[in-house]
N, C-alpha and C positions, 0 to 999 in steps of 0.2 A: 577803916571798917567799910565793908561793901554795903550798898543801900538795901540789898534784900535781906541782910542780917540785922538791920536796924528796925526800930519800932516804927519809924516814919515810913521806911521802905515797905514794911508789911501793911501799913495803912494804905499807901497808894496802890500796892498790888490788890489790896482788899476792894478798893473801889472798882477796879477792873472786874475782879472776881464777883462782886455783887451784881454787876451788869451781866457778866456771862452766866451767872447762876440764874438770873431771871429770864435770860434767853433760852436757856436749857430747860427751866422749869416755868414755863408760861402758866398764866392763870391769874385769877384774882386773889391777891393776898389781903389779909385783913388790915395791914399797915401801909400798903401802897409801895411806890418805887423807891422812896427815901429810905423806908425801913429795910427794904431789900438791900440797898447799898449798905446800910449799916450792918446788916447780917453778913454781908460779903466782908466787911472790914473785920468783924468779929471772927468770921471763919478763917481769914488770912492770919490773924493773930493767933488763933488756936492752932492752926497747922503750923505757924512758926514756932510755937511753943512745945507742941507735942511730937512733931517730927523727930528733934533730936533725942527726946526720951524713948522713942520707938526704935532708935538706931538707925534712922533714915537721915542721910545727908542731902540737904536740899541745895542744889547749885543755883547760881543766877540764871536767868533766862526762863525758859518754859517750865522748868521743874518748880519754880516759885509760883507761877501762875496756875499751874495744874493743882499743886497742893492747896493753894488758896481757893480755887474754884471748887475742889473737892469739899474743903471745909465749909465754904458758903453753901453748897448744895445740902450738906447734912444739916447745917444748922436752919436753913430755910424750910426743909422738910420737918424738922422738929418743931419749928415756929408755926408751921401750918397745922400740925396736929394740934398743939396746945391752944392756938388761938381759935380753931374750929370748934373744938370741944368747949371752950370758954364762952363762944358766942351763943351756942345752943342753949 
């Protein structure tokens, strides 16, 4: 089994995706850097789960990181919207 197709692989890729997501979407997040990394992990797992359902085949390498980063950015944006409304 390849690492990028395993649960552990997507978690490790999610760590990188969370950091990349924070770099792409800078700003103050209600949860801080650790929450951003956790959102990156969740985004990576989401991308790993949804991509086959959408008919996308994720190959090892940059595609894994790109999918995970997009997932992290989407979840980070949703998190910011929900938490910003909640704080007000």
